[in-house]
Structure formats: structure tokens, C-alpha cells
C-alpha distance (Angstrom), angle and dihedral (degrees) to the residues before:
residue distance angle dihedral
A1 . . .
Y2 3.79 . .
V3 3.81 92.5 .
T4 3.79 94.7 49.3
S5 3.82 92.5 43.2
R6 3.80 91.7 55.3
V7 3.79 92.7 47.9
D8 3.81 93.7 45.4
S9 3.81 92.2 48.1
V10 3.81 92.9 63.1
S11 3.81 94.5 78.3
L12 3.81 91.0 47.6
V13 3.80 91.9 51.2
F14 3.79 92.4 54.4
R15 3.80 94.4 40.8
E16 3.81 95.3 50.2
G17 3.82 96.4 34.5
L18 3.81 92.5 -121.2
E19 3.78 127.4 163.9
Q20 3.79 111.3 -78.5
P21 3.86 110.5 -115.4
L22 3.80 90.8 -156.7
D23 3.79 89.9 67.1
D24 3.82 91.6 64.3
V25 3.79 94.8 80.8
N26 3.81 95.6 176.2
L27 3.81 93.4 53.1
V28 3.80 91.5 46.7
S29 3.81 90.5 50.9
Q30 3.81 92.0 51.8
Q31 3.80 92.0 50.7
L32 3.79 92.3 47.0
E33 3.81 91.5 53.9
Q34 3.80 89.5 59.8
L35 3.80 93.0 42.9
A36 3.81 90.8 52.6
T37 3.80 89.9 64.1
I38 3.80 98.6 38.1
G39 3.80 95.0 44.4
R40 3.81 93.9 58.2
C41 3.81 93.9 55.6
E42 3.83 94.6 82.0
Y43 3.75 95.7 11.8
E44 3.79 99.1 170.7
K45 3.82 91.8 57.8
T46 3.80 91.8 44.2
V47 3.80 92.9 52.1
Q48 3.80 91.5 45.0
L49 3.82 90.7 55.4
L50 3.80 93.9 44.7
V51 3.80 93.2 48.0
Q52 3.81 91.9 48.5
L53 3.81 93.8 50.7
F54 3.79 92.6 40.7
D55 3.80 94.4 51.9
Q56 3.80 90.9 49.0
S57 3.80 93.4 50.3
A58 3.81 93.8 42.3
S59 3.80 90.8 52.3
A60 3.80 91.3 49.3
Y61 3.80 90.2 46.0
S62 3.80 93.5 54.9
Q63 3.81 90.1 49.5
V64 3.82 97.5 50.6
M65 3.79 95.3 37.7
P66 3.83 95.8 91.3
L67 3.81 90.2 48.2
G68 3.81 98.4 53.7
G69 3.79 121.8 -169.1
T70 3.78 130.6 100.0
D71 3.80 94.4 -35.4
V72 3.79 90.2 66.6
L73 3.81 91.9 49.8
V74 3.80 90.9 49.9
Q75 3.79 92.4 53.0
E76 3.80 91.7 44.8
C77 3.80 91.1 54.6
K78 3.81 91.4 47.5
L79 3.78 90.0 51.0
A80 3.81 89.9 45.8
W81 3.82 90.5 57.1
L82 3.79 91.7 47.1
T83 3.81 92.2 47.1
Y84 3.79 89.6 51.7
F85 3.81 90.1 50.2
M86 3.80 91.9 48.8
G87 3.80 91.1 49.4
A88 3.80 91.0 50.1
C89 3.80 91.5 51.2
V90 3.79 92.6 49.2
G91 3.80 91.0 46.4
G92 3.81 90.9 51.0
R93 3.79 92.6 65.6
I94 3.81 113.6 128.0
S95 3.80 113.7 -158.2
F96 3.81 97.9 -143.1
N97 3.81 92.4 47.2
S98 3.80 100.0 43.8
T99 3.79 131.5 94.8
D100 3.78 136.3 -162.2
V101 3.79 87.4 -99.1
H102 3.79 90.2 58.8
D103 3.80 90.8 50.1
E104 3.79 90.4 52.0
L105 3.81 89.7 50.4
D106 3.80 89.2 51.5
S107 3.78 87.1 51.4
E108 3.82 90.6 55.1
L109 3.78 90.2 53.3
C110 3.79 92.8 46.6
C111 3.80 93.0 49.6
R112 3.78 91.5 55.3
V113 3.80 94.6 47.1
L114 3.80 93.3 48.5
Q115 3.79 91.2 48.1
L116 3.79 89.4 50.4
M117 3.80 89.8 50.1
R118 3.79 90.0 58.3
L119 3.78 90.6 49.1
A120 3.81 93.9 45.7
D121 3.81 92.4 51.9
Q122 3.79 86.1 73.2
R123 3.82 87.6 62.8
L124 3.81 97.1 50.7
P125 3.82 95.0 109.6
H126 3.81 86.3 63.8
A127 3.84 93.3 54.7
A128 3.79 104.7 -124.7
H129 3.78 89.1 -169.6
R130 3.82 98.5 163.6
L131 3.78 91.8 53.4
E132 3.81 91.3 46.4
L133 3.80 90.8 53.4
A134 3.79 88.9 51.7
F135 3.81 90.4 50.8
L136 3.80 90.7 52.1
Y137 3.80 90.9 49.2
F138 3.80 91.4 51.4
L139 3.81 93.2 47.2
D140 3.78 91.0 49.7
Q141 3.81 92.5 50.3
F142 3.80 91.0 47.2
R143 3.81 90.2 49.0
K144 3.80 92.4 53.1
I145 3.80 92.2 53.3
Y146 3.80 107.5 31.1
V147 3.82 106.6 22.0
G148 3.78 121.1 65.0
D149 3.76 148.0 54.4
S150 3.81 96.1 -59.1
V151 3.81 97.3 52.6
Q152 3.80 115.9 113.7
K153 3.79 114.0 -112.5
A154 3.80 96.4 -127.8
C155 3.78 97.9 46.5
K156 3.82 111.7 169.5
V157 3.79 92.3 -144.3
Y158 3.80 91.8 80.3
R159 3.82 95.3 53.5
R160 3.80 96.7 76.0
M161 3.80 92.0 36.2
G162 3.79 89.4 55.1
E163 3.80 91.6 52.3
V164 3.80 95.6 47.7
L165 3.81 105.0 29.3
G166 3.79 105.4 14.8
I167 3.83 90.6 -114.7
A168 3.78 102.8 134.6
D169 3.82 104.0 158.0
E170 3.79 146.3 11.0
S171 3.79 94.9 -81.5
A172 3.78 91.1 58.4
I173 3.79 94.0 48.1
L174 3.81 90.0 47.2
A175 3.78 88.8 56.2
V176 3.80 88.5 54.5
F177 3.80 91.8 48.5
V178 3.78 95.5 51.3
T179 3.79 94.0 41.8
K180 3.79 88.1 54.7
A181 3.79 90.8 48.5
S182 3.79 90.9 49.9
V183 3.80 93.3 49.4
L184 3.80 93.1 47.5
L185 3.78 94.6 47.8
L186 3.78 93.1 45.9
F187 3.79 96.3 46.1
F188 3.76 103.4 39.2
L189 3.76 96.2 45.0
E190 3.80 91.5 48.9
R191 3.79 91.5 44.5
L192 3.80 93.5 52.6
R193 3.79 94.3 59.8
G194 3.79 89.5 86.5
V195 3.79 100.2 41.1
I196 3.82 105.5 49.6
A197 3.79 90.7 123.8
N198 3.79 91.9 60.8
L199 3.78 98.7 81.9
K200 3.78 95.2 -179.4
F201 3.79 91.6 51.3
W202 3.79 91.0 47.0
S203 3.81 94.1 48.8
H204 3.80 91.3 59.3
H205 3.76 92.2 49.4
E206 3.77 94.2 45.3
T207 3.79 86.2 58.3
I208 3.80 90.4 51.5
I209 3.79 92.1 50.5
G210 3.79 92.1 47.6
R211 3.79 93.8 48.5
T212 3.79 91.6 45.2
L213 3.78 91.6 53.8
A214 3.80 90.5 44.2
L215 3.81 89.0 55.0
L216 3.79 91.0 48.4
S217 3.81 90.2 48.3
D218 3.80 92.4 50.2
L219 3.80 91.3 49.3
S220 3.80 91.0 52.5
A221 3.82 94.5 47.1
G222 3.82 100.6 66.0
Y223 3.80 118.1 88.0
S224 3.79 95.4 -135.0
A225 3.79 98.4 33.1
V226 3.79 95.5 51.7
R227 3.80 91.5 52.5
K228 3.78 93.1 49.4
L229 3.77 88.9 45.8
K230 3.78 89.8 51.0
A231 3.78 92.5 47.2
S232 3.80 92.2 53.2
N233 3.83 91.5 56.6
S234 3.80 86.1 -146.1
Y235 3.78 92.9 129.3
W236 3.80 96.8 63.1
P237 3.83 94.8 84.1
I238 3.81 89.9 64.1
I239 3.79 97.5 51.1
P240 3.84 104.5 80.0
P241 3.82 103.0 92.9
A242 3.78 93.1 -155.3
H243 3.82 88.0 74.4
F244 3.80 93.2 64.8
P245 3.80 125.1 63.4
F246 3.81 92.6 -153.4
L247 3.82 88.0 61.0
S248 3.79 94.9 46.6
G249 3.77 125.3 101.3
Q250 3.79 91.6 -118.9
E251 3.79 95.9 63.2
T252 3.82 113.1 108.9
L253 3.81 107.1 163.4
P254 3.84 111.1 107.1
T255 3.81 89.3 -148.8
R256 3.79 89.3 64.7
L257 3.79 98.4 35.1
K258 3.81 91.3 58.9
F259 3.82 90.4 67.0
R260 3.80 92.6 64.2
T261 3.80 94.3 77.8
S262 3.81 95.6 56.6
F263 3.82 91.2 41.9
Y264 3.80 94.1 55.6
A265 3.80 92.0 40.1
A266 3.81 88.4 60.1
L267 3.80 92.1 47.1
G268 3.80 89.6 47.9
R269 3.80 91.1 55.9
L270 3.79 90.1 51.5
L271 3.79 90.0 49.7
M272 3.81 91.0 51.0
V273 3.81 94.2 58.9
D274 3.80 95.4 84.6
L275 3.81 105.1 -3.6
G276 3.79 95.4 115.7
E277 3.81 109.2 156.4
D278 3.79 96.3 -31.2
E279 3.81 101.0 134.5
D280 3.80 93.3 173.9
R281 3.78 90.7 59.1
F282 3.79 91.0 47.4
Q283 3.79 91.5 50.8
A284 3.80 89.8 49.7
F285 3.80 90.0 51.6
M286 3.82 90.7 50.1
Q287 3.81 94.9 44.4
P288 3.84 95.1 99.4
L289 3.81 89.2 53.3
T290 3.81 91.3 45.2
D291 3.79 89.4 54.9
A292 3.80 90.5 46.2
F293 3.81 92.0 53.5
S294 3.80 90.7 49.3
N295 3.78 89.4 51.4
V296 3.81 92.0 49.5
G297 3.80 90.7 50.4
N298 3.79 90.4 53.1
L299 3.80 91.0 48.4
L300 3.80 91.3 52.2
N301 3.79 91.9 48.7
S302 3.81 90.5 50.7
N303 3.83 90.7 47.4
Q304 3.83 94.1 -117.0
L305 3.78 91.3 144.3
Q306 3.80 100.6 166.5
E307 3.80 93.9 55.5
A308 3.81 91.2 42.9
Q309 3.81 91.2 50.5
T310 3.80 92.8 53.5
G311 3.78 91.7 47.1
L312 3.81 94.3 50.1
V313 3.80 93.2 48.6
G314 3.79 90.5 52.3
L315 3.80 92.4 46.9
A316 3.80 91.4 50.2
R317 3.80 90.2 54.2
D318 3.82 92.2 45.5
L319 3.79 93.8 50.4
R320 3.78 92.2 46.3
G321 3.80 89.6 58.2
I322 3.80 92.4 47.7
A323 3.81 92.9 46.1
F324 3.80 90.0 51.4
S325 3.80 93.1 54.4
L326 3.83 99.1 44.0
N327 3.80 100.3 84.1
T328 3.81 101.9 158.5
K329 3.78 125.4 86.4
T330 3.80 95.3 -124.3
A331 3.80 96.0 49.7
Y332 3.79 93.7 42.1
M333 3.79 92.8 51.0
M334 3.80 88.3 53.8
L335 3.79 88.4 55.8
L336 3.82 94.0 47.5
D337 3.80 92.3 47.4
W338 3.80 88.8 50.9
F339 3.82 95.0 45.5
C340 3.81 103.0 39.6
P341 2.92 131.9 104.0
D342 3.82 106.3 -11.1
Y343 3.79 101.5 44.7
S344 3.78 92.8 34.3
Q345 3.81 88.3 59.5
L346 3.80 89.2 59.5
M347 3.80 90.1 53.8
V348 3.81 91.8 50.1
K349 3.79 89.9 48.2
A350 3.79 88.6 52.6
L351 3.82 89.3 55.1
E352 3.80 88.5 54.0
V353 3.81 96.0 46.5
W354 3.83 99.1 39.4
G355 3.81 100.1 25.0
A356 3.81 91.2 132.7
S357 3.83 93.5 53.3
P358 3.82 111.8 84.2
E359 3.81 91.0 -170.1
V360 3.83 85.3 68.6
T361 3.79 103.7 31.9
T362 3.81 98.6 45.8
P363 3.86 96.7 58.2
I364 3.81 90.5 45.2
L365 3.80 93.5 49.1
K366 3.81 91.0 46.9
L367 3.81 88.5 52.4
Y368 3.80 90.8 56.6
A369 3.80 90.8 43.6
E370 3.81 86.8 59.5
V371 3.81 93.0 43.2
A372 3.82 89.4 55.1
Q373 3.82 94.0 54.4
N374 3.80 113.6 107.1
R375 3.79 91.4 -151.9
S376 3.82 114.1 175.3
N377 3.83 88.7 -4.3
R378 3.78 90.5 -72.6
L379 3.83 89.7 148.6
Q380 3.80 98.1 57.6
F381 3.81 104.2 129.9
D382 3.78 129.6 -170.6
V383 3.80 117.2 -95.5
A384 3.80 92.9 -109.9
S385 3.82 94.4 43.1
P386 3.82 118.2 109.3
D387 3.80 92.1 -161.0
G388 3.80 94.5 102.1
V389 3.81 91.8 53.3
L390 3.80 92.0 46.1
L391 3.80 91.6 49.5
F392 3.81 91.9 49.8
R393 3.80 89.9 49.6
E394 3.78 89.6 54.4
L395 3.80 92.4 48.4
S396 3.81 90.6 47.2
R397 3.79 90.6 51.2
V398 3.80 90.8 52.9
V399 3.81 94.0 48.7
C400 3.81 93.2 45.3
T401 3.80 94.3 46.6
Y402 3.78 93.2 50.8
G403 3.81 95.5 37.5
E404 3.81 96.3 49.4
G405 3.78 91.0 49.3
L406 3.79 91.9 48.1
L407 3.80 93.2 50.2
A408 3.81 90.6 51.0
R409 3.79 96.2 57.8
Q410 3.78 138.0 49.8
P411 3.84 114.2 -126.6
P412 3.81 120.6 -143.4
K413 3.79 110.6 -85.8
E414 3.79 94.8 -134.9
R415 3.82 90.9 58.7
I416 3.78 101.4 31.6
Y417 3.81 93.6 131.0
H418 3.81 95.6 56.8
H419 3.82 95.4 36.2
K420 3.80 98.6 43.2
L421 3.79 122.6 -3.5
K422 3.81 97.2 50.7
G423 3.80 92.5 51.2
I424 3.80 91.6 47.0
A425 3.81 90.4 52.0
V426 3.82 91.5 52.2
C427 3.82 90.7 48.1
F428 3.79 89.0 53.7
T429 3.80 89.0 50.6
I430 3.81 89.8 53.1
L431 3.79 92.0 50.8
K432 3.78 93.5 45.1
A433 3.80 92.1 51.2
S434 3.81 93.6 45.5
L435 3.81 95.7 45.8
S436 3.81 95.0 45.1
G437 3.79 98.0 35.8
N438 3.81 93.0 90.9
Y439 3.80 92.9 -140.3
V440 3.81 99.9 111.1
N441 3.80 133.1 49.2
L442 3.79 101.3 -129.6
G443 3.81 92.2 -160.9
V444 3.80 89.5 70.2
F445 3.80 91.8 74.3
S446 3.80 93.9 57.9
L447 3.79 92.4 42.0
Y448 3.80 93.5 55.6
Q449 3.82 95.0 32.5
D450 3.79 92.4 -115.1
P451 3.84 109.0 163.1
A452 3.83 95.1 -154.9
L453 3.81 95.6 100.8
D454 3.81 96.5 39.8
S455 3.80 91.9 47.0
A456 3.80 93.0 50.4
L457 3.81 92.8 47.8
S458 3.80 91.3 46.2
V459 3.79 91.7 53.8
F460 3.80 89.6 45.1
V461 3.81 92.9 55.1
R462 3.80 93.5 44.7
L463 3.79 92.2 49.1
L464 3.79 91.0 46.6
L465 3.79 92.9 52.3
S466 3.79 99.1 33.6
D467 3.76 101.9 96.0
H468 3.79 115.0 8.9
V469 3.82 97.5 104.4
Y470 3.80 93.5 40.3
F471 3.78 90.4 49.7
L472 3.79 92.8 50.6
A473 3.80 92.1 44.8
G474 3.79 90.1 53.5
S475 3.80 94.6 50.5
E476 3.80 126.2 98.5
P477 3.84 116.7 -74.4
T478 3.79 90.8 -115.1
V479 3.81 89.7 55.8
F480 3.79 92.5 50.4
L481 3.79 92.0 47.7
Y482 3.81 91.1 47.5
V483 3.81 90.0 54.4
L484 3.80 90.9 51.1
Q485 3.79 91.3 47.5
S486 3.80 90.6 51.0
V487 3.80 90.1 49.2
H488 3.80 90.1 50.0
D489 3.80 90.8 52.3
G490 3.79 90.2 49.3
L491 3.80 93.0 53.4
T492 3.81 89.9 67.4
S493 3.81 93.9 48.7
S494 3.79 117.9 124.2
D495 3.80 88.6 -139.8
T496 3.80 107.6 93.4
L497 3.80 92.8 -154.0
V498 3.80 92.2 54.7
C499 3.79 92.9 47.3
S500 3.81 92.7 47.5
A501 3.79 91.8 49.5
C502 3.81 91.1 51.0
C503 3.80 89.9 49.8
A504 3.80 89.9 53.4
V505 3.81 92.1 49.8
L506 3.79 92.4 48.2
D507 3.80 91.7 46.8
S508 3.81 91.4 51.9
L509 3.80 93.8 50.9
L510 3.80 97.2 43.1
S511 3.80 94.5 42.6
F512 3.79 89.6 52.5
L513 3.80 91.5 50.3
F514 3.82 94.7 45.5
T515 3.80 92.8 47.8
C516 3.80 92.1 48.9
L517 3.81 92.5 49.1
Q518 3.80 91.4 48.9
R519 3.81 93.3 50.0
R520 3.77 99.7 33.2
G521 3.79 95.1 134.2
R522 3.81 92.6 52.2
L523 3.79 99.7 44.2
R524 3.76 123.5 121.7
P525 3.81 114.2 -118.5
R526 3.79 93.8 -102.2
Q527 3.81 93.1 50.1
R528 3.80 92.1 47.1
E529 3.79 90.9 49.5
A530 3.82 91.9 50.0
C531 3.81 91.4 49.0
D532 3.80 91.9 49.0
R533 3.79 91.8 48.8
M534 3.77 92.5 49.7
Q535 3.79 89.7 52.3
A536 3.79 91.4 44.5
S537 3.79 88.9 54.1
C538 3.78 86.2 66.1
C539 3.84 95.7 39.5
D540 3.78 126.9 -74.9
A541 3.80 102.7 -97.6
G542 3.80 96.6 67.0
I543 3.75 137.3 -40.1
W544 3.81 99.0 -116.8
K545 3.78 102.3 36.1
N546 3.77 95.0 45.8
M547 3.77 95.0 42.4
R548 3.80 86.8 65.6
S549 3.79 93.9 51.1
S550 3.80 99.5 34.7
D551 3.78 116.2 114.6
Q552 3.79 87.3 -141.1
C553 3.79 91.1 61.4
P554 3.82 110.3 36.5
A555 3.82 92.1 157.9
R556 3.84 92.0 61.1
L557 3.77 88.7 -116.9
L558 3.79 102.1 -165.8
E559 3.78 92.3 44.4
Q560 3.79 88.1 49.1
L561 3.81 89.5 53.5
L562 3.79 89.3 60.0
V563 3.80 91.8 46.2
T564 3.81 91.6 48.6
L565 3.80 93.6 50.9
L566 3.80 92.5 48.8
N567 3.81 90.8 47.1
I568 3.80 89.7 54.7
V569 3.81 93.0 47.1
V570 3.80 96.4 45.0
F571 3.79 105.2 35.5
E572 3.84 108.9 20.5
D573 3.78 135.2 71.3
C574 3.79 95.2 -102.5
R575 3.82 115.2 -164.0
H576 3.80 97.9 170.3
Q577 3.77 100.3 52.2
W578 3.81 94.5 147.9
S579 3.83 91.5 56.9
L580 3.80 91.4 49.8
S581 3.79 92.4 50.0
R582 3.81 93.4 60.3
P583 3.83 98.9 67.1
L584 3.82 94.1 28.8
L585 3.82 94.3 69.5
P586 3.84 96.8 54.0
L587 3.81 88.8 43.0
I588 3.81 90.6 56.3
L589 3.81 94.1 43.3
L590 3.79 93.3 49.0
N591 3.80 94.9 46.8
E592 3.77 109.9 27.2
K593 3.79 91.9 155.4
C594 3.80 91.5 59.4
F595 3.80 90.1 46.5
Q596 3.80 90.8 54.1
E597 3.81 89.9 50.0
V598 3.81 91.4 52.1
R599 3.79 90.2 47.4
A600 3.81 91.9 50.7
S601 3.80 90.5 47.5
I602 3.80 92.8 53.8
I603 3.81 92.8 45.4
S604 3.81 93.8 48.2
S605 3.80 90.6 49.8
Q606 3.82 89.1 65.4
Q607 3.83 93.4 70.1
W608 3.81 92.3 93.8
G609 3.78 111.5 125.5
G610 3.82 90.4 22.0
G611 3.78 123.9 -145.4
Q612 3.75 127.7 75.8
A613 3.84 94.3 -32.9
G614 3.79 92.0 57.8
M615 3.77 92.4 49.0
E616 3.81 91.4 49.5
R617 3.80 91.6 51.6
Q618 3.81 90.6 49.7
S619 3.78 90.7 49.3
A620 3.82 91.7 49.2
V621 3.79 93.4 49.3
S622 3.81 90.9 47.0
A623 3.79 90.2 52.2
C624 3.82 89.7 51.4
F625 3.80 91.0 55.6
D626 3.81 91.1 47.1
K627 3.80 90.4 54.0
L628 3.81 91.2 47.3
M629 3.81 91.9 67.4
E630 3.81 96.1 31.2
G631 3.81 110.0 129.6
V632 3.83 92.2 0.4
E633 3.81 113.9 132.9
R634 3.80 130.3 -157.2
N635 3.79 96.9 -95.8
L636 3.78 140.0 80.6
L637 3.78 99.6 -128.6
V638 3.79 116.4 144.2
R639 3.80 91.9 -111.0
N640 3.79 92.0 51.8
R641 3.82 92.0 46.6
D642 3.80 91.0 51.5
K643 3.80 90.4 50.2
F644 3.80 91.0 52.0
T645 3.82 91.2 48.2
Q646 3.82 90.4 53.5
N647 3.80 91.0 47.7
L648 3.80 90.4 48.9
S649 3.80 90.9 54.1
L650 3.82 91.0 52.8
F651 3.80 91.1 42.0
R652 3.79 92.2 54.6
R653 3.80 92.1 49.6
D654 3.82 95.6 45.7
I655 3.78 97.3 43.2
G656 3.78 89.2 46.8
D657 3.78 89.5 58.2
A658 3.81 91.3 46.5
L659 3.80 93.6 50.5
K660 3.81 99.7 42.4
A661 3.78 92.5 108.2
A662 3.80 94.7 35.1
P663 3.80 124.8 96.1
A664 3.80 118.1 -112.3
V665 3.79 114.6 -94.2
D666 3.78 127.4 -148.8
L667 3.79 100.5 -140.5
G668 3.77 92.7 -165.8
N669 3.80 92.0 59.1
E670 3.80 92.2 42.0
M671 3.80 91.7 56.1
S672 3.79 98.1 40.5
């Protein structure tokens, strides 16, 4: 009922102008997953129904094809539904619950779909995109079941296909797959040159291109399939890049350029099958890219920057795909010898010229992130080889060139992820891969006074610390308050590492705020803006006063931070006193009134017992607090911080002696 209802609904959709269900790819996929299980229950009846409906629609399609018009579209959509259903049934095959009869039924379905593919190729100029998507779905389902390393040698599915289509084994069906991929890529990408403005039309075809390349990638990934594919030589027609607009130097749309990586990754896997140590063959494979680099160099020399930019972006994506697929030491060294240093210099120059353009820098950085990966130990060099050092130098130069340029400019706030954060993340990936790849002795750089390592680490630290306070200051007040609340909770953790980390976070935030308030008249615009935003997060009239009255902070959060730190220092067994001293000083300097209130609360709590003893305890505690701030100035210089830390150590010892006989006091409750 479901199958017939979908087929019958096609005419109604066109007649009433309704939304086409076939265009909702996700919904169709969900329904096909259920059909794949249900359809195999009584498989003979299911196949009989599908074959009957398919033959009727295919016959009608061949009759109306010369006429064109809506009738052709109706039949194409009917056949698209049926092709989807056939693909789902084939993909639902379970090896332990299938028989030779089932394989022969799958063969009947496959014969009809492949015959329809040949017929539909005559309609390609009219862009039967829904039917093409259905073909790709069917081919992918067939590949998963009948093409690959786990397929039985004498599979019955090829018997009927051999009789009808001459496709008797996997090699023959692989030739069909790749020929279809080649035709689709060639046609659709050429066809779309004239219809870029039609976004809906383009979105369908972008899906076709993506799925076609995904199918090609899957075919090239299997150990057995890629060798049979290579042996058939059927993939060679798709290699020349001049045949495909998305591989040409004139292509500018990012949606098309992104396909180049997966395309060349698939070709790289095919090359790897029997490349061995044949450098001549590798150079022949890389010749189109060699010519492209030469062309880009000429464009840069003639100051044709726009054309050079497009060419370099495409080359970065191409090389990333090739680098991903070359996973043996011999093949990868061929690539590095070809790429470095001449062509790598062009990439570094591009980072200098277009450093503010993420559409250029991101593909180039991702290329080097792939180059740095020691996948399958492909970067294991001989002990006497300098290649590891030279490669690290190149990676360091890339990170430093991009990082220095990024630190020198301010990206637009509305696109900070694409213009800054994304590039920083890729740079960190490059450094992580190069430092952990185990292909370079990092001590060599210090021994021979080579600045490559120090420069890369310096840029890494500056990038890491360049924006965290500004980002937090520019966030919503609720976000800022939530961070402070989380830090406050962490201060009371029994885990020393957690508490120390929270102290460091609090020290960074409060030191930034105190420094900005002290130097307000000499701040740069960005620093002043960050300081104002941090204050505004806690209400405009003042960070401490308004934090107490703000509805967002009923517990007087920042005041409570000071109380919590003093509670830990005075009454608890503190084993990380140095960490606690770092945020405590800016807390006291920023809110001296609150500090005096806490001091008075602790002193007054020592009146228990009354008389002379109580007065002596109060006097001793007061003297401890006086010594705590003795010689401490109103600044956060290292010398002043060290003085406060020393005073805090003496304060904790002296006040501990004074309070030995006193009951513990909850300062938060005393002040509330």
C-alpha cells in the first residue's frame, strides 16, 4: 500500500502544485530504512509488485520521452520512487537469512535499474535530478551488499546480470559505477555554469555532486574493490581535471571548491594501489597540479591577484586530498619532495597576501594540518635524515606567518569564528601533530640555535591567550555571572587541582579588571571597551555595589568569593596557599570596604567568654589583619604580589594560633 500510494501521489503533486516529497531527502531516507526491513519479509511478493510497477512506468517513460513536458517529469518521479524502493530492498539483505533465490531477485531489480540508467542518460540535458539521486542511492545500496571484501565469490546476483547486461562480476559492475560517476560529474557541473542564480536548482545538483563523489570515495576505500577498480582501468576517463569545472582555475564558489578534496583523495587511493617507487608515474599524476602552480606563480608575478587566489585555494584543497590518501612512507616522501620548498613558498606567500581572508587561509592551513599528520608512520625518517627538521621548519613558518598576521589585526566581531577562531584551532592542530608526530628531535633546534621551535611556541601561547578575557567581557551578563558562580563552586572543591584552576581563572579576571580601572585614561579602545563590558555585566554603576543589589546575583557573588577565600585561609587545612593568594589580593584591592567588614566580623566573633581573654583575642586577631596588609601597595606588580603572599603565610600561622581555642565561624552567615 505504501509503495503504490507513493507512486500514485506523483500525478496529484504535479496537478495540484504541491510540495514534492522526493525533495525531502531526510524524510525519504527514514522511510526507506523501515521499508528495507518490511520489504524482505515476503520478498518474492515485494519484488513482483516492484517489477510490475517499474515495467509499467519505464514503458510509459520511453513513450513520452520524445515529447517532453510534464508527462516526462511525472514518469521520472514515479521511477525515482520505485528506484528508491528497489535500492532499499537490496540494501535490506541479511546474509544469514538470504537464499540464492533472493540474490536472483536482487539481480532482477538491478538489471532494470541499470537499463533505466542507460535510457535516462539520454535525458541528462534536461536535468532529471530526482531520478539521478535515486540512481545514486540504488548504486550505493548495491555496493554495500554485493561489492567489497566480504562478498562471496560465487554470488548468484551476477548470473542474471551477466545474461541480460553482460555484467558477470564485480569488476564489470565497478566499471558501470565509475562510468556513471564520471558522466554525472561531467554533465551536472557543466550544466550548472548557466544556472548559478537559481539557488533551488543548484541545491539539488550540489547534492548529486556530493553523493556522486561519496560513492566514488567509498568505491576507492575498500581493499578488494579499489584493486578491481584499478584493474578495470575504468577510472582513467575521470582523471583529467580540465573536464570538470569544479577542478578548473576559474571556479570561485566555495560550495563547489569543497568537492575537490574528496575527488583527489579518491584518485590518490587509486594511484596508491600499484605506485610502489615509480617516481615517473607519480610525477605524471601530479603534472596537472604542477602546471597549475606554475600558472599561479605567473599570475602573482603579473599582479593578477584574484585569479591567483582562486587557483591557490583550489590547489590547497587538491593537495589535502592527495596527502590524506598517501599513507606509505615512499609515496608520501614523493609528495613532500614535490611540494617543498618551491610550492610551499607560494602557500606561505598566500598567507601573507590574503591573511585577512579566511576563504584563502583556512584551506591552506588545513592542508598543512594534513601534511603534519604522521598517519600510518608515513613520516618515519632515517636517523641521519634532516627531513623531519626541514618539515617542522616549514610547519613553523606557516604557523608563525598566519599567527603574527592575525595578532596584528582585529577581525570583525560578527565573523570572529571564521576570521580568527577557526584559523587558530587549525594552527593548534598543526602544532599538536608536529610535536607529537615523533618525526623530529626537538632538541636539535636549541642545539643549533634554530628559532623555529621557539617561534612556533611563542605564537601558540600568544594566540591562546589573545582573546579569552575580551571574549568573556563581551558576553552576556548572565554568562559572566555563571562563570563566576562556577569558579566560586570550584574554590570549595576537595580536589586541589580544581581549586587551583579556579583560583587562576579568578585571578586572571580580577587582575584584568583592576589593571583596567587603574589605567583607565591610558587604555586602548579595545581594552576600555572590555573593561566597560565587564562592569556592565554586573550593572553599570559599579561592579561591587551593584553585584550586591542585582537581581541576577542575590547571594552577593563577588563579595562571597572574598568571604570564601578568607574562610579557606583562616579555618581550613589549606595546602595550596600560593594559589589562593593570587586572586585574594585583587579581591581585597577592588573591594576594601567588604574586606573591612569581613575583618570586623571575624574580630567581633572572638568576644565569646567575655572579659580580658576576649579582648586579648580580639586584639591578637586585629594585629594579624594589620600585618596581612603591611607593606602591600595598591598594585599587582610581581614584587607586591610576592610581598602579599609572604604576609598571607605569616597571617595564616598567627591567626591560627590566636583562634586555637575559638569555635569556627561561618563568615558568610555572620555577614548576612
